[in-house]
N, C-alpha and C positions, 0 to 999 in steps of 0.2 A: 096590725095588732097598734089600736087607737088608744086601748085605755092607759089613764094618768098613775093608774097604782102597777104599772111595770115600768122599768128602764126604758124602754123604745118607747113606748109611749109619751112619755115625761118629756125626752129629749127629742120629740118629734121622728125617731128615727126609723125612716122606709128604706130597707133591704133590698137592690136592687137585684143581686147575685151573690156569691160568694166571696167577690171581692169589691162590688163599689155597693154606695146605700145614699141616701138625701136626705136632709133635714132643713124643713124649712122654719126658718128662725122664728121663735116667739119672745114674748117679755120677761117670761123667767130664764132665759140664757142672754138675759142683757146685763151688764154692769152701770154705772152711772155715767150720763152724757149719751144713753141710747148704743154705746158699744158692746161688741160682743165680748161674752164673759170667760176668762180663760180657762175656768171649771169646767164649762159646759163642752169647749172644744176637749179637753182632758177625757171629761166622761164619753162624748164620741169616740174618741180615739180609742180608749179600753174596749168600748162596745164592739169596734169594728174589728179589733186584734183578737178578740175570742170570739166573734164569729169566724172569721175566717180561718183560725188555726183549730178551733175545736178544744179550746185550752184556756184556762183560768190566768189573767194575766196578772205576773209576779213583777215587773217594772214597767213604767213609762213614764218617758221624758218628752214633754210639748216646748215646741218653742214658735212663738207668736209672730208673724210677720205684717201683716196687716188687721183691719178691721173689717165689721160685718154689721148689717144691722135688723132691725123686724123685718121681717118679709122676706128677706136674701135666702135663695135656695141654695146651701150649701152642698158641695158636690164632695163625697168620701171616699177613697179608693184607697185599699192598704193590697202593700205587696210583701208575700209571706216571703222574704229573702233566703231563710234558710229552716228546714222541718226536721229536726231531729229526734233520737226514741222519746224523749221526754221535755224537749226545749223547744218550740220554734222562735227566730227572731222575726221581727215584722217593722215594715215603715207604713203610716199612714199620711196622707195629705188630705187637706180640705180646702175647696176653692171654691169662689162665687165667679161666674161670668171668666174662668180662666186666669182668675186672678189669687195666689197663693195667699190664703188667710192663716193657717198655720201646718206644722208639718211637726209629725210624732216618729219617735220608735221606742222598739221598746220587745220586752220577752214575753212568751206566755208558758206556762208550763203543766206538765201531771202531777209532779211531786212524787215524794215516797210518802206512803202512811206510815204513820206512826215514829216519825221522825220529828215531834213539832218539841220546841222549848222555847221558854220565855225568861231572859235577864233582864228585860227593863219591869218599871214598877209605876203602875199608874198613879197620878198625883192623889194625895189627900184632898177632896172636896166636897161640899155639900153637895145633895140631891139634886138633880134639877129640879125638882116640884119645890125645893128651899130658894133656889136662886131667883133673883128678879130677872125680867126681860134686859137685855143688852141695851143700853144707852149709848150713840152714836154722837161722835161730833160734829157732822154732819148730816144731811137730810140723805139717808138712804134711799128716797124714790121706791117707797115699796111696791106701788102701784105699777109699776115699768120697770123693775129690774128682780134681778134672782133674790133680793131681799124679801120679797113679797112670800114667798113658799117657804121661807126659813123661820122653824121658831129657835129664837138665840136665847141662852138666860148664862147670866153673867158668874161665873163660878170663882172669879178672883185669880188673883197670883197664885201660880204653881206654890204647892209647899215647898220651902229649900231655896225661892228665889228673893224670900222678903219682901218689901215693897217695892221691888223691880218691877215700873211700869211696863218693860217692853217683854215680860212674859205673862201673860194673856191665857187663861182656862176658860173655856166656851162650852155649855150644854147646846147640843145641835140635834135637831131632829125636821123631817119634811112629811107631814103628816098624810101628806097624800101619797107617798111614796115608802109602803115601810120596808123594810129590811137595811141591809148595809153590805149590798156588794161592793164590786170595784168601780162601776160606775158613779153611782152616788157616792162614795168617799172621793172619789177624785172632783165631783162637781162641789163637795163642802171644804176641800182641802183647800182650795185657791181663797178662801175667804182670809187665807194669813196673808194676803196682799195688803187688807184693810189695817191690818196691826202695825204691817211695815209702813205703810202710809201716815199711820198715825205717829208713828215714831219719828217719820220724815219732819211731819207738821212740829212735833215737840223740837227737835234739834235745830229745825230752820227759824222757828217764831211764826210762822207762817203756813194756811194751806196751800198746798203745792200739789196740782193737780199730775195723774201721770198713769202710767201704767206697767201693768207684770211682763216680763218679759220670756219667762220661763215658768213650767210647774213640771217637775220631775219627782215622781212618787215610786216608792218600792209598798206591798202591798203582803200583808199578814193573813189571818182569815176573816170570814166573813161572820156576819153575825144578823140575828133573828131580832135584835131587841130593838124598841122605839127610840133610846136616844143613843148618841154619841157623844166622848168629850173631845173636843178640836182646843190643843194644846199648841200655843204659839211661842215662839222666840226670837225674837228681831236681833240678830247677832252683830252687825255693823251696819252703818249709815256711811256711806264716803263717795265723796265726790260726785255727787246727785244719784248715786243708786246706793239701793238697800238691800241687805240679802239676811234671811229669814229660812226659819227651819219650823215644821208643825209634826204633831203625832196626833194620832186619833185613837181612841179607847172606844170599848165596849162599855155597857154599863156594868158587866160583869168582870171588866177589869183586863180585856183581852186587848193586844195592841194590833190595831187592824190596819194601819197605814202610818206611811211617815214619810215627810218630803222635804222639799228646800223650793226654795224661789229667791227671782231678782226681780226688783221691781225698778224702775227709772222712774224719774221725775222732770218735769218741764223748767227752765230757766225762768226766774223772773224776768218779765219784759220790763223795758226800762222805762 
């Protein structure tokens, strides 16, 4: 399957068997400085978990161990640790030439029909067509990074947070990839790292290069709508690390995913 309008095609995922697959990394899977984007790692991990278990991902946590770049062939291997009547628990590793790039663990499940409930409420923001494109304080290098496939609109600060600059809402869509399954949600959730990096920049008074250490996600329903609202809150920046949370909503107010992330930035050179 190679069509870009499918999750497997978009993430260049080729399945070898029930437990293994490969992905030749392309530019839409890169972050700045030509390094492998953590959101792409999370998306691939979710895809492999669902393929191996034939169940939908409920939660997934990814730890980044090293980097990779365009053209690298990433080998993906999933270990189904336990398969119960309704829940499977799995591990996924991603390697390039026997070097571990990331590992992930998580659960997939069949669930119980008719048990849906929603206690959270989507922030009150303007519709996507009424929101301007996001303006970045850095060069996103759209020709060579994941920013090149995202359509991001600035929806402002979530209602209830006042003028808190460390809480932001952004409408997001990927025109070439319709719908919102777990892989696509994982891919856009990692845009939280940019909000954390910008908060670190405000706290330190200067731009600080760094990278995300992890990406932990929990999933609700899927959506076939074009847009999703990505709401990021930066909770704390301390001793070279930033911790933040993300929630992703459908256009019609369904909470699709929520997660947490830790970002580390490098010390200034003397």
